KEGU-326492 format. One line per 4 residues: their letters; for each residue x, y, z of N, C-alpha, C. Coordinates in steps of 0.2 Angstrom, whole numbers, plus 5000, padded with zeros to 4 digits. Layout:
N
A	X Y Z X Y Z X Y Z; ...
// end
This chain:
295
MPVD	5011 4766 5175 5005 4762 5175 5005 4758 5168; 5002 4752 5168 5002 4748 5162 4997 4750 5158; 4997 4749 5151 4993 4751 5146 4990 4745 5143; 4983 4746 5141 4979 4741 5138 4981 4740 5131
PVTR	4983 4734 5128 4986 4734 5122 4981 4735 5116; 4974 4734 5118 4969 4735 5113 4967 4743 5113; 4965 4745 5118 4962 4752 5119 4968 4757 5120; 4974 4755 5121 4979 4760 5122 4978 4765 5128
RLKL	4974 4763 5133 4973 4767 5139 4976 4764 5145; 4977 4768 5150 4981 4766 5156 4976 4762 5160; 4979 4756 5163 4975 4751 5166 4976 4753 5174; 4971 4755 5177 4971 4757 5184 4971 4750 5188
YAPE	4966 4746 5186 4965 4739 5189 4969 4734 5186; 4975 4733 5189 4980 4728 5186 4984 4725 5192; 4987 4719 5192 4992 4717 5197 4998 4722 5198; 5000 4725 5193 5005 4730 5194 5004 4736 5198
TGFS	4998 4738 5198 4996 4744 5202 4993 4742 5209; 4991 4736 5210 4989 4734 5216 4982 4735 5218; 4978 4737 5212 4971 4739 5213 4967 4733 5209; 4962 4730 5213 4958 4725 5210 4951 4728 5208
YKPS	4949 4726 5202 4942 4728 5199 4937 4725 5203; 4932 4729 5205 4926 4727 5209 4920 4728 5204; 4917 4723 5202 4911 4724 5197 4906 4728 5200; 4905 4728 5206 4899 4731 5209 4900 4739 5209
RSNR	4895 4743 5207 4896 4750 5206 4894 4753 5213; 4892 4749 5217 4889 4752 5224 4894 4750 5229; 4901 4750 5227 4906 4748 5232 4906 4753 5237; 4908 4752 5243 4909 4756 5249 4916 4758 5251
TCII	4921 4755 5247 4928 4756 5249 4931 4759 5243; 4936 4764 5245 4940 4768 5240 4945 4763 5237; 4946 4762 5231 4950 4757 5228 4958 4760 5228; 4958 4767 5230 4965 4770 5230 4968 4769 5237
CGEA	4964 4772 5242 4967 4772 5248 4964 4766 5253; 4959 4763 5251 4957 4757 5254 4952 4759 5260; 4951 4765 5261 4946 4767 5267 4939 4767 5264; 4935 4767 5269 4928 4768 5268 4926 4774 5265
KNNT	4922 4774 5260 4919 4780 5256 4914 4784 5261; 4915 4790 5261 4910 4794 5265 4904 4796 5261; 4903 4793 5255 4897 4795 5251 4894 4788 5248; 4889 4788 5245 4886 4782 5242 4886 4783 5234
GRGQ	4890 4786 5231 4890 4787 5224 4893 4781 5221; 4892 4781 5214 4894 4775 5210 4902 4775 5209; 4905 4780 5210 4912 4780 5209 4916 4775 5213; 4922 4773 5210 4926 4768 5214 4931 4771 5219
AHRE	4932 4777 5219 4936 4780 5224 4933 4787 5227; 4937 4789 5232 4935 4795 5235 4936 4801 5230; 4932 4806 5231 4933 4812 5227 4940 4815 5227; 4942 4815 5233 4949 4818 5234 4954 4814 5231
CYMQ	4954 4807 5232 4958 4802 5229 4958 4803 5221; 4952 4803 5218 4951 4804 5211 4954 4810 5208; 4953 4816 5212 4956 4822 5209 4964 4822 5210; 4966 4818 5215 4973 4818 5216 4977 4814 5210
VRSV	4973 4809 5208 4976 4805 5202 4975 4809 5196; 4970 4813 5195 4969 4818 5189 4974 4824 5189; 4977 4825 5195 4981 4831 5196 4988 4830 5193; 4990 4824 5192 4996 4822 5189 4998 4826 5182
KVLV	5003 4829 5182 5004 4833 5176 5011 4831 5173; 5012 4832 5166 5018 4831 5162 5020 4837 5160; 5027 4838 5159 5030 4844 5156 5031 4843 5148; 5027 4848 5145 5028 4848 5138 5030 4855 5135
RCAW	5031 4856 5129 5033 4862 5126 5028 4865 5121; 5027 4872 5122 5022 4875 5117 5025 4875 5110; 5021 4873 5105 5023 4873 5098 5024 4880 5095; 5021 4885 5098 5021 4891 5095 5026 4896 5099
CSVD	5026 4896 5105 5031 4901 5109 5037 4897 5112; 5037 4890 5111 5043 4886 5114 5044 4887 5121; 5038 4888 5125 5039 4889 5132 5036 4882 5135; 5040 4880 5140 5038 4873 5144 5033 4875 5148
FRKP	5028 4871 5149 5022 4871 5153 5020 4864 5155; 5016 4864 5160 5013 4857 5163 5006 4856 5160; 5005 4850 5158 4998 4848 5156 4996 4842 5159; 4989 4842 5161 4987 4836 5165 4988 4830 5161
RYEY	4990 4824 5164 4992 4818 5161 4986 4815 5157; 4980 4816 5160 4974 4813 5156 4973 4816 5149; 4974 4823 5149 4973 4827 5143 4979 4825 5138; 4985 4824 5141 4991 4822 5137 4990 4816 5133
NKAL	4987 4811 5137 4986 4804 5134 4981 4804 5129; 4975 4808 5131 4970 4808 5126 4972 4811 5120; 4976 4817 5120 4978 4820 5114 4982 4815 5110; 4987 4811 5113 4991 4806 5109 4986 4801 5106
RRGH	4981 4798 5109 4977 4793 5107 4973 4796 5100; 4972 4802 5100 4969 4805 5094 4974 4807 5089; 4980 4806 5090 4985 4808 5085 4987 4815 5085; 4986 4818 5090 4989 4825 5091 4995 4825 5095
FTFY	5000 4828 5091 5007 4828 5094 5010 4835 5096; 5006 4840 5094 5008 4847 5096 5004 4850 5101; 5007 4853 5106 5003 4856 5112 5004 4863 5112; 4999 4867 5116 5000 4874 5116 4998 4876 5123
CCKD	5002 4882 5125 5001 4884 5132 4994 4888 5133; 4991 4890 5128 4985 4894 5128 4981 4894 5122; 4975 4896 5122 4971 4895 5116 4973 4900 5110; 4975 4906 5112 4978 4911 5107 4984 4908 5103
HSQA	4988 4905 5107 4994 4902 5103 4992 4896 5099; 4987 4893 5101 4984 4887 5096 4981 4890 5090; 4977 4895 5091 4974 4898 5085 4979 4902 5080; 4984 4905 5083 4989 4908 5079 4993 4903 5075
HHAV	4995 4898 5078 4999 4893 5075 4995 4889 5070; 4989 4888 5071 4985 4884 5066 4983 4889 5060; 4983 4895 5061 4982 4900 5056 4988 4900 5051; 4994 4899 5053 5000 4899 5049 5001 4892 5047
KNAK	5000 4887 5051 5001 4880 5049 4997 4877 5044; 4991 4879 5044 4986 4877 5039 4985 4882 5033; 4989 4887 5033 4989 4892 5027 4992 4889 5021; 4990 4892 5015 4993 4890 5009 5000 4893 5009
PCDQ	5005 4889 5007 5012 4891 5006 5013 4895 5000; 5018 4899 4999 5020 4903 4993 5023 4897 4988; 5021 4898 4982 5024 4893 4977 5031 4894 4976; 5034 4899 4978 5041 4900 4977 5045 4899 4983
CRVP	5044 4903 4989 5048 4902 4995 5045 4897 5000; 5039 4895 4999 5035 4890 5004 5034 4893 5010; 5034 4900 5011 5032 4903 5017 5024 4904 5017; 5021 4902 5023 5014 4902 5024 5011 4909 5022
MPGR	5005 4909 5019 5001 4915 5018 4994 4915 5021; 4994 4917 5027 4987 4917 5030 4982 4922 5027; 4976 4920 5026 4971 4924 5023 4972 4926 5016; 4977 4922 5012 4978 4924 5005 4978 4917 5001
STRK	4973 4913 5002 4973 4907 4999 4972 4907 4991; 4970 4913 4989 4969 4913 4981 4975 4915 4978; 4980 4917 4981 4986 4920 4978 4992 4914 4978; 4996 4915 4973 5001 4910 4972 5008 4912 4975
FCSM	5009 4918 4976 5015 4921 4978 5014 4926 4984; 5019 4926 4989 5018 4930 4995 5020 4937 4993; 5024 4939 4988 5027 4945 4987 5028 4946 4979; 5029 4952 4977 5031 4953 4970 5038 4950 4968
QCRI	5043 4950 4973 5049 4947 4972 5049 4940 4971; 5045 4936 4974 5044 4929 4973 5041 4928 4966; 5036 4932 4964 5033 4931 4958 5039 4932 4952; 5043 4937 4953 5048 4938 4948 5053 4933 4948
DSRE	5055 4930 4954 5060 4925 4955 5057 4918 4952; 5051 4917 4952 5048 4911 4949 5048 4911 4942; 5048 4917 4939 5049 4917 4931 5056 4916 4929; 5060 4917 4933 5068 4916 4931 5070 4920 4925
HPEK	5068 4926 4925 5070 4931 4920 5078 4933 4921; 5082 4932 4916 5089 4934 4918 5090 4941 4919; 5095 4943 4923 5096 4950 4924 5099 4954 4918; 5097 4960 4917 5099 4964 4911 5100 4971 4914
ACTV	5104 4975 4910 5105 4982 4911 5100 4987 4909; 5098 4992 4914 5093 4997 4912 5096 5001 4906; 5092 5003 4901 5094 5006 4896 5095 5014 4897; 5093 5016 4903 5094 5023 4905 5100 5024 4909
CGVF	5100 5021 4915 5106 5021 4920 5111 5016 4920; 5110 5011 4916 5115 5005 4916 5115 5001 4922; 5111 5001 4927 5111 4997 4933 5108 4990 4931; 5111 4985 4933 5108 4978 4932 5102 4976 4936
FRPK	5097 4974 4934 5091 4972 4938 5088 4966 4935; 5083 4963 4939 5080 4957 4937 5073 4960 4934; 5071 4959 4928 5065 4962 4926 5059 4958 4928; 5053 4961 4928 5047 4958 4930 5044 4954 4924
SSRT	5046 4956 4918 5044 4952 4912 5049 4953 4907; 5048 4949 4902 5053 4950 4896 5053 4956 4893; 5048 4960 4893 5047 4967 4890 5049 4973 4894; 5051 4971 4901 5053 4977 4905 5060 4979 4903
AYCT	5061 4986 4902 5067 4988 4899 5070 4993 4904; 5067 4995 4910 5070 5000 4914 5069 4998 4921; 5074 5000 4925 5074 4997 4932 5069 5000 4937; 5067 5006 4936 5062 5010 4940 5058 5014 4936
RVCA	5053 5017 4939 5048 5021 4935 5051 5028 4934; 5056 5030 4937 5060 5036 4936 5064 5036 4929; 5067 5030 4928 5071 5029 4922 5066 5028 4916; 5060 5025 4917 5055 5025 4912 5053 5031 4910
DKAH	5051 5036 4915 5049 5043 4913 5054 5047 4909; 5061 5046 4911 5066 5049 4908 5066 5047 4901; 5066 5041 4899 5066 5038 4893 5060 5041 4888; 5054 5041 4892 5048 5043 4888 5049 5051 4886
SVRM	5052 5054 4891 5053 5062 4889 5057 5063 4883; 5063 5058 4883 5067 5059 4877 5064 5057 4870; 5059 5052 4871 5056 5049 4865 5051 5054 4862; 5048 5058 4867 5043 5063 4865 5046 5070 4862
LGYN	5052 5070 4862 5055 5077 4859 5055 5077 4852; 5054 5083 4849 5054 5083 4841 5049 5080 4837; 5051 5077 4832 5047 5073 4827 5043 5067 4830; 5046 5064 4836 5043 5058 4839 5036 5060 4843
NPHY	5035 5067 4844 5029 5069 4848 5024 5069 4842; 5018 5066 4844 5012 5066 4839 5009 5073 4838; 5011 5078 4843 5008 5085 4842 5014 5089 4839; 5019 5087 4837 5024 5091 4834 5022 5095 4828
KDGT	5023 5101 4828 5021 5105 4822 5027 5110 4820; 5032 5107 4817 5038 5110 4814 5041 5115 4819; 5042 5112 4825 5045 5116 4831 5041 5121 4834; 5035 5122 4832 5030 5127 4835 5024 5124 4838
SYSK	5022 5127 4844 5016 5125 4847 5013 5131 4851; 5007 5130 4852 5004 5136 4856 5006 5136 4863; 5008 5131 4866 5011 5131 4873 5017 5135 4873; 5022 5133 4868 5028 5137 4868 5027 5144 4867
WFRE	5022 5146 4862 5020 5153 4861 5018 5156 4867; 5014 5153 4871 5011 5156 4878 5017 5157 4883; 5022 5152 4883 5028 5153 4888 5032 5159 4886; 5033 5160 4879 5037 5166 4877 5033 5173 4877
TRPL	5026 5172 4877 5022 5178 4877 5021 5181 4884; 5021 5176 4889 5019 5177 4896 5024 5183 4899; 5030 5183 4898 5034 5189 4901 5032 5196 4898; 5029 5196 4892 5027 5202 4889 5021 5205 4893
IFER	5016 5200 4895 5010 5202 4898 5012 5204 4905; 5017 5201 4909 5019 5204 4915 5022 5211 4915; 5026 5212 4909 5029 5219 4908 5023 5224 4907; 5018 5222 4903 5013 5227 4901 5009 5229 4907
DKDS	5007 5224 4911 5002 5225 4916 5006 5227 4923; 5012 5228 4922 5016 5230 4928 5016 5226 4934; 5017 5219 4933 5017 5214 4938 5012 5215 4943; 5006 5216 4941 5000 5216 4946 4994 5214 4943
CVVC	4989 5213 4947 4982 5211 4944 4979 5217 4942; 4976 5216 4936 4972 5222 4932 4966 5223 4936; 4963 5219 4940 4957 5220 4944 4958 5224 4951; 4962 5220 4955 4963 5222 4962 4970 5225 4963
SKPF	4974 5225 4958 4981 5228 4958 4985 5224 4964; 4984 5218 4965 4988 5214 4969 4995 5213 4966; 5001 5215 4969 5007 5214 4966 5010 5207 4966; 5015 5206 4961 5018 5200 4960 5022 5198 4967
KPIT	5021 5191 4968 5024 5189 4974 5026 5181 4973; 5032 5180 4972 5034 5173 4971 5032 5168 4977; 5030 5162 4975 5029 5157 4980 5034 5151 4979; 5037 5149 4984 5042 5144 4984 5039 5137 4986
FKRN	5040 5132 4983 5038 5125 4985 5043 5120 4982; 5042 5114 4984 5046 5109 4982 5043 5104 4976; 5047 5103 4971 5045 5098 4966 5051 5093 4965; 5049 5087 4966 5054 5082 4965 5060 5083 4970
GAPT	5058 5086 4976 5063 5086 4981 5068 5093 4980; 5067 5097 4975 5071 5103 4974 5066 5109 4974; 5069 5114 4977 5065 5120 4978 5063 5124 4972; 5057 5126 4970 5055 5129 4964 5050 5135 4966
QKSN	5050 5140 4962 5046 5146 4963 5041 5146 4957; 5035 5149 4959 5030 5150 4954 5027 5157 4956; 5023 5160 4952 5020 5167 4953 5013 5166 4956; 5011 5171 4960 5005 5171 4963 5000 5174 4958
LIVH	5002 5176 4952 4998 5179 4947 4997 5175 4941; 4991 5175 4937 4989 5170 4932 4988 5174 4926; 4991 5172 4920 4989 5175 4914 4983 5172 4911; 4978 5176 4910 4971 5173 4909 4970 5175 4901
HVDE	4967 5170 4898 4964 5170 4891 4957 5173 4891; 4956 5179 4888 4950 5183 4888 4945 5178 4885; 4946 5175 4879 4941 5171 4875 4941 5164 4878; 4946 5162 4883 4946 5156 4886 4948 5151 4881
DPRN	4952 5153 4876 4955 5148 4871 4962 5148 4872; 4965 5142 4874 4972 5142 4876 4977 5142 4870; 4974 5142 4864 4978 5142 4858 4979 5149 4855; 4974 5154 4858 4975 5161 4855 4979 5165 4860
NRVE	4985 5165 4859 4990 5169 4864 4992 5175 4861; 4988 5179 4857 4989 5186 4855 4989 5190 4862; 4993 5195 4862 4993 5200 4868 4987 5203 4869; 4983 5204 4864 4976 5207 4865 4971 5202 4868
NLVL	4973 5196 4869 4969 5191 4872 4971 5189 4879; 4976 5192 4881 4979 5190 4888 4979 5196 4893; 4977 5194 4899 4977 5199 4905 4980 5196 4911; 4983 5199 4915 4986 5197 4921 4981 5197 4927
LCAS	4980 5192 4930 4975 5191 4936 4978 5188 4942; 4976 5190 4948 4978 5186 4954 4973 5180 4954; 4975 5175 4959 4971 5169 4959 4964 5170 4961; 4962 5175 4966 4956 5176 4968 4951 5179 4963
CHLV	4954 5184 4959 4950 5187 4954 4949 5182 4948; 4954 5178 4947 4953 5173 4941 4948 5168 4943; 4947 5166 4950 4942 5162 4952 4935 5165 4952; 4935 5171 4953 4928 5175 4953 4926 5175 4946
HHKS	4930 5176 4941 4928 5176 4934 4925 5170 4932; 4929 5164 4933 4927 5158 4931 4921 5155 4935; 4920 5157 4941 4914 5154 4945 4908 5158 4944; 4908 5164 4941 4902 5168 4940 4898 5166 4934
TVTP	4892 5166 4934 4887 5164 4929 4889 5169 4923; 4889 5176 4925 4891 5181 4920 4897 5185 4923; 4902 5185 4919 4908 5188 4922 4907 5195 4924; 4910 5197 4930 4909 5204 4932 4915 5208 4929
YPWF	4919 5205 4925 4924 5209 4921 4923 5209 4914; 4918 5212 4911 4917 5211 4903 4922 5216 4900; 4926 5220 4903 4930 5225 4900 4937 5222 4899; 4939 5216 4900 4945 5213 4899 4948 5214 4892
GEYA	4944 5212 4887 4946 5213 4880 4948 5220 4878; 4944 5225 4880 4945 5232 4878 4952 5234 4882; 4952 5232 4888 4958 5234 4892 4965 5231 4889; 4964 5225 4887 4970 5222 4884 4972 5225 4877
RQAS	4967 5227 4873 4969 5230 4867 4972 5237 4868; 4969 5241 4872 4972 5248 4873 4978 5248 4877; 4979 5243 4882 4986 5243 4885 4991 5240 4880; 4990 5236 4876 4995 5233 4871 4997 5239 4866
ESMT	4992 5243 4864 4993 5249 4859 4997 5254 4862; 4997 5255 4869 5001 5260 4872 5008 5258 4874; 5010 5252 4872 5017 5249 4874 5022 5252 4869; 5028 5251 4871 5034 5253 4867 5034 5250 4860
SKWM	5038 5253 4856 5039 5249 4849 5043 5243 4850; 5048 5243 4854 5052 5237 4855 5047 5231 4858; 5043 5233 4862 5038 5228 4865 5033 5225 4860; 5031 5230 4855 5026 5228 4850 5030 5224 4845
ATAT	5036 5225 4844 5040 5221 4839 5041 5214 4841; 5042 5213 4848 5043 5206 4850 5036 5203 4850; 5031 5206 4852 5024 5203 4851 5022 5201 4844; 5024 5205 4839 5022 5204 4832 5027 5198 4829
SLLT	5033 5198 4831 5037 5192 4829 5035 5186 4832; 5032 5186 4838 5030 5179 4841 5023 5177 4837; 5019 5182 4836 5013 5181 4832 5015 5178 4825; 5020 5180 4822 5022 5178 4815 5024 5171 4815
AYSS	5029 5170 4821 5032 5163 4821 5027 5158 4823; 5022 5159 4827 5017 5154 4829 5010 5155 4826; 5010 5158 4821 5003 5159 4817 5000 5152 4815; 5005 5147 4814 5002 5141 4811 4999 5137 4816
TTA	5000 5138 4823 4997 5135 4828 4989 5136 4829; 4987 5142 4826 4980 5144 4827 4976 5142 4820; 4979 5139 4815 4976 5138 4809 4971 5133 4809
// end
């Protein structure tokens, strides 16, 4: 069909089509089939002929799913006149494509970022690549990696933790006291309390039972019994201040307004005095070695 050079619309009434324009809106003859109209409407053609002309479709491809589908020619021409050159087979595909097409792209890889208009990069890797830091070797494992900043020295958090553990040993630790600490005193005194209280709770006589669990992927064991400080001062690790409790009795003691076990101190003193001389010598040597931690 011919196209009007001014409006860019298809010309139905032209010598090329064989249809002549009739200025009267009350014409009685269909301009398409030439037969008399069966209604008195103002249209130029029968309803059936008009719908037949509108039913002509063109084959186009969906810009989102790349599936070919047919679109009415009048809608196709109307979209072209408005400057729309992408078509979609359904509304959902149109919305999905527009969400990505109009989204802000990543400053590094130019990938659209729907719903993230305030960000510059789509991922941490793009952020790292944009800074262009040269690769360097991890100071712990020696693996080459691209650092996030110029101050990054380790490839992973695991390597950073290992390096920190080494730095905190000895004099580098701010809590270092000539190789002695109350936590180390407690660790060395703990086996003496287990031996003195015969591996059982001093309240309910619950026996020792190891509990197996995983720590950092490796199986580890811990005791179901707890070494309790009578005066609740973790720095005081004298044998007269320590008793062995199970988890239940330990919880009852701490959750009670007034402890139901006021005899802990007297029990620990008498039990320590009745121990063997070898046991007492070990406890005395530990007290002498770590006496500076309670000063």
